[in-house]
FILUMVEX-686939 format. One record per residue: residue number from 1; residue in one letter; x, y, z of N, C-alpha, C in turn. Coordinates in pm, 1 decimal, m for minus. Example, Ala and Ser with C-alpha at 12.3 -4.5 7.8 and 13.67 -1.06 7.14 Angstrom:
BEGIN
n  res  n.px  n.py  n.pz  ca.px  ca.py  ca.pz  c.px  c.py  c.pz
1  A  1319.0  m569.0  780.0  1230.0  m450.0  780.0  1320.0  m330.0  780.0
2  S  1285.0  m225.0  708.0  1367.0  m106.0  714.0  1290.0  3.0  787.0
END
This chain:
BEGIN
n  res  n.px  n.py  n.pz  ca.px  ca.py  ca.pz  c.px  c.py  c.pz
1  M  1225.6  1945.8  5413.3  1385.8  1944.5  5363.9  1362.9  2004.6  5292.2
2  T  1479.7  2074.2  5315.9  1565.0  2163.9  5239.9  1689.1  2112.0  5188.4
3  Y  1696.9  2177.3  5055.0  1837.5  2137.3  4998.0  1905.9  2293.2  4933.5
4  I  2014.0  2279.2  4954.9  2093.2  2407.7  4856.7  2181.2  2306.9  4802.7
5  A  2194.6  2378.8  4662.6  2270.7  2375.4  4576.8  2374.4  2449.9  4588.3
6  M  2533.0  2428.0  4542.6  2606.8  2498.8  4594.3  2692.6  2479.5  4474.7
7  D  2820.5  2596.5  4436.1  2938.9  2619.6  4315.0  2978.7  2651.1  4444.1
8  A  3093.5  2566.9  4454.8  3257.3  2607.6  4487.3  3171.9  2699.7  4641.4
9  D  3214.5  2789.9  4715.5  3135.7  2840.0  4872.2  3079.0  2919.2  4842.2
10  A  3009.4  2902.9  4757.9  2879.5  2994.0  4712.8  2760.0  2872.5  4669.2
11  A  2602.9  2961.4  4764.5  2499.4  2897.2  4763.1  2466.6  2906.5  4605.3
12  C  2380.2  2858.6  4487.8  2304.4  2902.4  4394.6  2208.0  2825.8  4354.1
13  G  2099.4  2774.5  4436.9  1990.3  2729.8  4402.7  1946.6  2659.2  4545.4
14  I  1808.6  2664.3  4624.2  1759.0  2605.9  4714.3  1618.7  2590.5  4689.6
15  A  1540.3  2485.1  4790.6  1455.2  2371.1  4705.7  1357.5  2368.1  4833.9
16  G  1301.9  2345.0  4890.4  1260.9  2274.9  5004.0  1102.6  2206.0  5007.4
17  G  1096.8  2085.2  5092.4  979.1  2067.2  5071.3  971.7  2002.0  5214.2
18  Y  791.8  1957.8  5203.7  703.3  1934.2  5325.1  623.3  1829.8  5274.5
19  L  574.0  1799.4  5361.4  465.4  1694.3  5406.5  304.3  1729.0  5466.9
20  E  188.6  1712.2  5328.7  62.3  1840.8  5358.8  19.5  1765.8  5550.6
21  R  15.6  1865.5  5620.5  m81.7  1775.8  5800.8  m217.5  1718.2  5686.4
22  G  m235.6  1646.7  5771.1  m372.0  1587.9  5751.0  m313.5  1449.0  5581.1
23  D  m285.4  1458.8  5522.5  m249.3  1356.5  5429.6  m130.8  1334.6  5392.6
24  Q  m39.4  1296.9  5423.1  64.6  1272.5  5472.4  164.6  1161.5  5281.8
25  G  50.2  1160.1  5225.2  37.3  1147.0  5095.0  110.2  1241.6  4987.1
26  R  71.2  1339.6  5047.2  96.9  1442.0  4953.3  243.0  1612.1  4994.0
27  A  361.1  1601.0  4891.6  401.1  1718.1  4889.1  391.4  1757.0  4848.3
28  H  497.9  1926.5  4957.4  485.0  2037.9  4878.5  624.7  2103.4  4800.5
29  L  650.1  2170.2  4724.0  791.1  2226.5  4656.0  717.3  2382.8  4671.3
30  V  873.0  2381.9  4803.0  808.3  2530.5  4833.9  1001.8  2544.1  4810.7
31  S  997.7  2772.8  4892.3  1143.8  2815.2  4842.9  1160.4  2773.0  4655.9
32  M  1205.2  2718.4  4611.6  1246.6  2692.6  4474.7  1318.8  2855.6  4438.4
33  W  1465.8  2836.2  4445.4  1483.7  2993.7  4370.0  1640.3  2905.0  4301.9
34  V  1707.3  2915.5  4174.4  1799.6  2939.1  4136.1  1885.3  3054.1  4094.2
35  A  2029.7  3073.3  4135.3  2079.9  3190.1  4099.9  2047.8  3221.2  3936.5
36  P  2031.0  3355.4  3890.1  1988.2  3378.6  3726.0  2132.0  3361.0  3688.3
37  S  2321.9  3304.2  3747.5  2396.5  3256.0  3714.5  2391.6  3111.3  3665.8
38  H  2309.3  3045.9  3705.1  2302.3  2908.2  3720.9  2204.0  2928.3  3650.1
39  R  2078.4  2945.7  3614.3  1956.2  2891.0  3526.9  1989.8  2884.3  3451.0
40  R  1914.4  2747.2  3374.0  1963.5  2694.2  3237.5  2049.2  2589.3  3216.3
41  L  2138.4  2536.9  3353.5  2213.2  2460.4  3333.8  2209.1  2292.3  3410.5
42  G  2031.3  2276.8  3496.8  2068.2  2185.4  3574.9  2040.3  2225.8  3612.5
43  V  2036.1  2306.7  3734.4  2022.4  2270.0  3860.0  1915.6  2222.0  3942.6
44  G  1789.0  2403.7  3846.7  1706.7  2367.8  3909.5  1593.6  2275.6  3922.3
45  A  1682.8  2163.9  3802.6  1655.5  1983.8  3762.7  1641.2  1908.0  3914.6
46  K  1777.4  1953.0  3896.1  1861.2  1850.6  4027.6  1790.3  1882.6  4172.1
47  L  1736.0  1992.5  4228.8  1660.0  1998.3  4281.0  1502.4  1978.1  4326.7
48  V  1455.2  1980.2  4202.5  1343.6  1960.2  4221.9  1333.2  1781.4  4203.9
49  D  1437.0  1760.8  4153.0  1415.5  1570.2  4148.5  1500.1  1483.0  4316.3
50  A  1592.1  1631.6  4358.5  1593.9  1609.3  4544.9  1477.6  1574.5  4624.0
51  I  1396.6  1702.5  4564.3  1268.4  1726.4  4636.7  1167.0  1551.6  4609.3
52  I  1179.0  1508.9  4520.0  1066.3  1393.4  4451.6  1133.0  1305.0  4573.1
53  H  1298.7  1233.9  4512.2  1313.1  1113.8  4599.9  1342.2  1125.2  4759.7
54  W  1307.7  1300.4  4839.8  1259.7  1253.6  4956.1  1124.0  1209.7  4961.0
55  A  1069.6  1295.2  4876.4  872.9  1278.3  4912.4  856.1  1145.9  4860.6
56  R  928.5  1059.4  4821.9  859.1  948.0  4797.6  930.2  873.2  4885.3
57  D  1074.0  864.1  4951.5  1105.4  822.0  5051.5  1031.8  853.8  5198.3
58  Q  908.1  954.7  5198.6  827.7  938.0  5273.6  705.2  871.6  5222.3
59  N  707.0  837.8  5132.6  603.8  761.0  5102.5  528.3  826.0  5050.6
60  A  546.2  987.6  4987.2  429.6  1008.7  4935.3  379.4  1047.7  4790.5
61  R  274.5  1106.5  4760.2  203.6  1037.3  4561.2  251.2  1169.9  4538.5
62  T  206.7  1233.2  4577.9  216.1  1318.5  4508.2  303.8  1477.5  4534.6
63  L  358.7  1555.0  4405.5  442.5  1678.6  4454.9  375.1  1773.3  4450.8
64  A  314.4  1868.7  4460.8  232.7  1994.8  4433.7  273.9  2102.9  4480.3
65  L  260.1  2246.3  4383.9  358.6  2362.8  4399.4  284.4  2488.3  4386.4
66  I  342.9  2612.6  4447.0  266.8  2782.0  4376.0  320.1  2786.2  4293.9
67  V  269.9  2882.7  4159.1  360.5  2985.7  4101.1  278.7  3036.7  4077.4
68  T  269.2  3122.7  4058.6  282.4  3297.2  4007.0  213.1  3282.9  3899.2
69  S  148.6  3383.5  3808.9  39.9  3361.2  3752.5  131.5  3453.9  3645.6
70  N  269.9  3499.8  3650.8  337.4  3576.9  3541.1  454.0  3582.5  3548.8
71  N  498.0  3422.1  3630.1  590.6  3370.6  3580.3  575.7  3260.2  3460.9
72  D  602.5  3312.0  3360.7  610.4  3221.8  3228.1  699.4  3101.9  3239.3
73  L  854.2  3176.6  3279.8  968.1  3034.0  3304.7  952.0  2995.5  3333.3
74  A  866.7  3034.2  3466.4  835.5  2861.7  3673.3  765.9  2771.7  3552.5
75  I  719.8  2850.5  3514.2  573.8  2771.4  3470.7  573.9  2675.7  3319.3
76  N  689.5  2723.6  3267.7  706.1  2593.6  3138.6  828.7  2504.8  3215.6
77  F  921.4  2570.7  3340.2  1042.4  2436.0  3360.1  965.3  2352.3  3431.1
78  Y  856.3  2325.4  3484.0  795.8  2267.2  3615.4  679.3  2188.4  3480.1
79  T  598.5  2232.7  3376.3  552.6  2173.9  3285.8  668.6  2044.2  3227.1
80  R  794.7  2149.9  3196.9  904.3  2035.5  3163.6  928.0  1863.5  3249.6
81  L  893.7  1898.3  3363.6  906.2  1811.0  3481.5  816.9  1792.7  3457.2
82  G  707.1  1735.0  3417.2  616.5  1688.7  3492.3  452.8  1696.0  3591.2
83  F  494.6  1918.3  3580.9  334.1  1935.1  3681.3  277.3  1947.7  3611.9
84  T  152.7  1971.6  3606.5  9.0  2009.0  3550.7  m65.5  2099.1  3613.5
85  F  m169.8  2187.3  3616.9  m243.6  2281.6  3685.2  m306.6  2173.0  3744.9
86  T  m369.1  2243.2  3855.7  m514.5  2142.7  3895.8  m598.0  2226.8  3941.4
87  G  m572.5  2349.3  3830.6  m723.2  2433.8  3830.2  m765.7  2547.1  4005.2
88  R  m719.0  2476.9  4104.3  m726.2  2549.0  4249.4  m632.1  2711.6  4182.7
89  T  m700.7  2785.7  4224.1  m609.3  2937.8  4203.9  m648.3  2987.6  4382.4
90  S  m588.4  3111.3  4402.5  m602.0  3184.6  4478.3  m503.9  3315.1  4459.8
91  P  m573.1  3445.2  4540.5  m511.2  3593.1  4476.7  m364.7  3568.8  4527.9
92  Y  m237.3  3624.0  4448.6  m141.1  3666.8  4467.8  m141.1  3758.1  4625.3
93  R  m62.4  3703.9  4706.2  m83.7  3809.8  4815.2  m25.7  3951.1  4852.5
94  N  103.6  3975.5  4788.8  129.9  4066.5  4718.2  138.3  4179.1  4579.6
95  D  18.5  4060.5  4488.4  m53.6  4177.8  4395.6  m150.2  4166.3  4386.4
96  P  m306.1  4209.2  4406.8  m431.1  4129.3  4325.5  m453.9  4111.3  4199.5
97  A  m317.9  4165.0  4195.1  m411.6  4149.3  3982.6  m390.8  4011.9  3904.1
98  L  m279.7  3957.9  4052.6  m217.2  3827.0  3974.2  m257.1  3677.6  4068.9
99  T  m206.5  3587.3  4005.1  m287.3  3438.0  4062.5  m156.4  3369.7  4132.3
100  D  m193.9  3340.2  4215.2  m110.2  3196.2  4252.2  m222.5  3011.0  4166.3
101  L  m117.1  3061.4  4157.6  m144.8  2927.3  4053.6  m68.4  2773.5  4100.9
102  E  m184.5  2649.2  4134.3  m142.4  2517.0  4210.7  m91.7  2401.8  4081.9
103  M  20.8  2396.0  4078.8  49.6  2273.1  3997.5  104.6  2160.2  4099.3
104  I  101.8  2013.7  3963.9  128.5  1902.3  4044.8  213.7  1800.5  3955.9
105  R  236.7  1697.1  4022.6  233.9  1585.7  3945.8  276.5  1416.1  4070.7
106  S  259.3  1348.5  4003.3  337.6  1299.3  4058.5  438.3  1218.7  4054.5
107  I  431.3  1139.6  4176.2  564.4  1086.6  4261.2  592.7  909.3  4211.7
108  P  678.3  907.5  4122.9  667.1  731.3  4036.7  708.9  654.0  4147.1
109  R  640.2  566.1  4191.9  771.6  487.4  4304.1  856.1  331.3  4215.6
END
């Protein structure tokens, strides 16, 4: 599922979600982006909330995401929304000096 935030005729944010193959109780948040001009206005939180509602409707129990280790703003944003680190990491494919970090949160019923 993909949600696009619009401001008049222009897209100002996007978030996608999918269910994990083999574990339909686990959904993933992907392709999260908010235009710099619309950050800190609640657009990102509304997009994540839309994915959470979609995942709940699919009977998912958790929502996971990957964030790059140097993206402190995103890490703080996701933490405020209830995501926590799982301890799972992997090398960031575009820069071996960075790490991809998995975060997860439960989806309330």
